[in-house]
N, C-alpha and C positions, 0 to 999 in steps of 0.2 A: 504494500500500500504506500502511495506517495503523498497522501494528504489525509489529515484527521480534521474533520469538521465537528466542533464540539460546542455544545451548550455551555453556558457559564454558571449561572446560579444553580447550585445543587449538583453540579458536575465538576467544575473546577474549584468549587468552594467547599469549605468544611465549616459548619456553623455560621454561614454567611460571610466568611472571609476567604480571600485567596490563600491557598495553603502553600507554604514554602516548598514542600515536597512536589507539588504540582508544577511550580515554576522550574524546579530542577528537572523534572521530567520533560517539560517543554523544551528546555535548553538542550537536553540530550536528543530529543526527537529531531529538532531542527539541525543540530550538528550532524546527525545521521542522514540528513537529506529529506526528512519528512516535514512537509509544510503543516503548520498548525493554524487553523482558521476558526476563530470564535464566531459562533452563530447565536446571537443573544436576543432576548426580549428587552434588554436594557435600551435606553434612548441613545440616539445618535451621538449626543455630546459625551455620554459616559463611555460608549464603545470607542470613541475617538481617543480618549485617555488610555483605555485598556490596550489598544493596538500600538499606541506610541511607546508604552513603558514595559509591556511584557516582553522579555528577551526573546528574540527570534520571530516574533509575530509582526507581520507587516500590513495586514488588512483584516477586516472582519465584516460581519453582517449584523445590523442592528434592527431593533423593533420587529422582531420575528420575521426578518427577511425583507423588510420594505426598502432598506437602504444599505448600500455598500460603503464602508468607511475605510479611508486610506489617510494616514497622517499627511497634513499640509495640503490636502485637497478637499474641495467641497463634497459633502455627502452626495452619492449618486443614487437616484431612485431606481429600484429594480421593479417595483410595481408602479402603478400610477399614483400621482400625488393625491393625498386624501383630504377630506373636509373635516378637520379636527373640531371645528365648531359644531358640526352636526353630531359627531361622536360624543362630545361633552354634553350636548343637549339631550342625547339619548340616555346618558348616565344620570343626568338630573331628573329626567322623567321616571327612570327606574327607582330613584330614591323617593320621589314624591308619590308615585302611584303604586309601587310594589315593595316599599320598605326595604330597598336593597342595602341601604347604609354604606354606599360606596364612597370612599375617601380618596381623592386624587393623590397620586404619589408625590413625594417631595421633589423628585427629579423631573417633574412634568415640564419645567421651563426649558429643558434641553431635548424634548421630544419634537419630532417633525411630522410623524405619520399617525401613529395610533394614540389612544388615550389609555393610561394605565391607572389602576386603583390598587391600594394595599389589599392583600388577601386577608390578613388579620384573622387567621385561624378558621376561615370558612371551610366546611367539609364539602365533599363532592356532591352530596344531596342538595345543599344550598346552592352550590355553583351551577348545578344542572337546572335548578329552578330559575336562577338568574339568566342562564343561557336561553331558556325558553322565552322569557320576557324580552331579551335583547333581539332575538330573531323576529318576534312579533313587531318590533320597531324597525326592522330592516337592517340591523347591524349584527355583527358576529362577536361572540364572547368566547375567549379561551383563557386558560389559567396556567400559571407556573407554580412553583412551590412558594413564590413570594408575592406575585402580582396577579391581578385580574385585568385582562386586556379587552378593549372594545376596538373593533376594526371594521372597515367597510367591506372587506372581502375576507373569506376564511383564511386566517393566517397559515402560511405554508413555508416554513423554513427550507424544506427540501426543494421546492420548486425554485425558490430564489437561489439556492445553492447551485442547482443545475444550470441556471442562467449564467451565473458567475463562472462555473467550470467551462461552459461552452465558449464564453468570451475569452478565457485564458488558455483554451486548448487542452484542458485536462480531461482525461478519460474517467467518467464516473465509476467505472469498474475498479479504478485504482484509489477509490476514496472509501474511508471508513467513517461512519458517523456515530456520535455518542450523545445521549441525552437522558433526562430523568423524569420529564413531566409532560402533560398533554400538549403543551405548546410546542413540543419537539416531535409531534406525530409525523409531520412531513419528512423528517429525517429518517423515519423508519419505514416509509412506504415501500412495499415490495417491488423489486425490479429496477429501482433507481440507482442504487449504489452497490459497490462491491461487497461491503459488509456493514450491517447496521447493528449497533450495540446499545443496550440500555444498562444503566447502573442498576444495582439491586433494588433501588427505590421504585422501579417501574412495576415490580411484581405485584404490588398492592393496587396498581392503577390500570391493569391491562384492559379492563372494560372500556377505558376512555381512549384507546388507541385503535383506529381502524385496521392498522397492520401492526402486529407486535414486532419488536426488534428480533433479528435472527439469533442474537446471542445476548446473554445477560451476565454482567460481572458478579462475582461473589460479594464484592464490597459496594457500599453505597457512597454517595457524594464523591469527594475527592479520591477516596480509596478506589472507586471504580475506574476513574480516569487513569490513575497511576497503574492499576492492574493492566489496563489495555496498553498503556505506553510500554510497560515492561515486555509484554508479549510481542509488540511490534519491533521493539529494539532487539529482542532475542532472535526474531525472524531475520533481522538484518545483520546478526552477528555482533550487535552492539552491547 
């Protein structure tokens, strides 16, 4: 495999923080010639900082695949530009009419495409209730382990990744994807990539993935990414 496309929150992090062992694994992967590409639900501004400072990482995808982020360049839309005012209005209606209790994230100021709210411990039953109300308003709701997102189209990190791979001439069969939550579902779609991997955290959420990952790590969160990195490095003799 020549490229690892990885979710960030709950995949590169442990307890909400980037893990030093993950940074070391990324350094080793990139030194071995494996590209590491973050594919995050975080906003464009936040991913800009991530790809600037994580060693060996040169670009990423933000807001569940809406934007390509490269340091010192303006974010590039991979999907069509969205009407954030409409999405915010949908969230406000859900609060008023359906007792959603949605609270906009503190990093909203550096988002360009979707609107995100704090998950704040909502379980899947509540998230499914909210998703039904969102669809009735003509928008789409998806969640990660930290946020609830409203978007104009069904978020699909995998489709955005395929667009980027095509642009850069990378064979999707040489790509391994890894994630942990329902907003990573597009990274697991069968037939898109050479290998799809979920951290152990996906096992309790398989009902929310249209296609399950082909493999699941024994460890959760950062431990799952490190486990995958070690397997890839061993395959390269690293």
